[in-house]
C-alpha angles and dihedrals in degrees: 000000000000119000091206122099127184126192136164114249121219116237090239090060099051097102093047092049093049090052092047091052090058098247116170103276092212090068101038095101092056093041092056090064089062093055098040105093118197136191119204129179119206115193136210101017127162119240093255091050093049093045093053093047092049094049093047091048092052091047092061097043097263126112140227134193121210138168111294092239096056090097091056095038089229090133119068097210137013140184120227131211113208119198118190148121118268089254092053093047091053089054091046091052091050091052093046090053090074098041127105129239094063093294091139086071090052087051091055092049092050092048090052090053091052090061120088112298091208108110123226116278117264125214119208114177104309095339121095111200105210103189114222095021094089140341115263124220122222110195120212118235109180112191090187138108095221113038110139097243110026105007110162094007094105099020097127123069091240094054092043091052092046091053090047090056090050092051093048090051090049092056106263117170100197132015115214111206119197132180097180125061113232097187114135114290094008117145127241115266118222109253090234091059091044090053091050088056103045109029097065089049094050092048093048092050090051090054091067103023123036096171111051109101112242126202125200113217103208143124093205119094093208091055091046093052095048092044092053090048089052093051110283117139106193134043111218106192111185090193093058092232090309100111107049117036090205095059098087090052092050091048091051094043095051093041094216126140117269134208109218111200131193114232129168095223132320122313090260093067109008095105096049099113099312110210130184129197105238122338117357092226091056092048096048093043092051092047093051091046090054095043094049091048089049089053092050091047088054095054105272111139113240091230088059095059125101121178131215122188089210107238106208095012103117097332136120122229090263092049091053093049092050092050092048093047092051099033095126090066089073090065087076089076087071098236133109111269123227122189131186117194096141111146092336127151092259084078097043090055087063099032115034095218134120121264095262092057097054098084098105090051090047090057092050092050095044092048088055091048093050091049087056094054105270108156103199130028121196111217144167098213107053099173097058093044093047091057095044095047094045089061092043093050091053088059096043102038103012090241137110 
């Protein structure tokens, strides 16, 4: 019988395994860079830029994939996929720093991506959101008669407040209050009606709880302003600042955190044959990069930005699956990631069950998302998710 055993080691276990082997502990930090393999995609390069990066990568033992016509310059632009260890990438960045064709800028961008992708903590009232320490739960409170899952269920102030108490008891971290349904093909609600629905609820919640963070789910600047004045702490704009031109100004003026969502058009039309040029992940990533930069340029503090790739907002079933599968790529933008898949059609396409019977599938999907680095999950059933994610977080982070 052989005394040799071979097994594949997970990337999460590298540090533990090196220590167990007996490696010199003074050099472990540097050694980890040699075992930490990274893949980075750089978009929209010229042929000279791509050629230089590829040759430099090969020269240090890394690799890079480019368009097949880069060598002939028959393509105007190309993306490049760089595969290397952290140590190799640091060397590559140093070499690029002294190259022509604007490659010093590419070097800076790559170096920034090598830094920790855990965003700065965010304090809201008495809660400090330390991203990466645990997943946070945003509970849905629809004060609407027509939301796809629970429309009308919490339409009165009394029922909304009662449900709020239940979510707080169950362990919710944020309560997201919405007075306008954004389900596919829903019609815009007049801001005055929206205000009549949400403001009394916010004020009533603040009468008995001054600490729970509240989010206002709206695409109207007027509603956002009044909600914050009434006690809301976060603006959750499903249009990503695309619907109301005043929204960026309100976000900057109030100084509250904002959730910037990707949506392929407004709810009225977003599901009418959504089409993306190229890969949906590339398109959504680029859109969120532009929208977050637009927010910063308009006075929103970077540490106040949360991003949401908008599952179900102008996406086909295949688009949604691809975004979920590759969700961790959005962490490269440097902002906390929020995802809402709760009871959405992406589940019904797999399980032919009504919205209210999708909770077990929700937990499976959200557990996957959290394992890939999603920071906030938006859910209808807080209690079940709290229990599931408490166990999961013990495994991932060693914490309850």
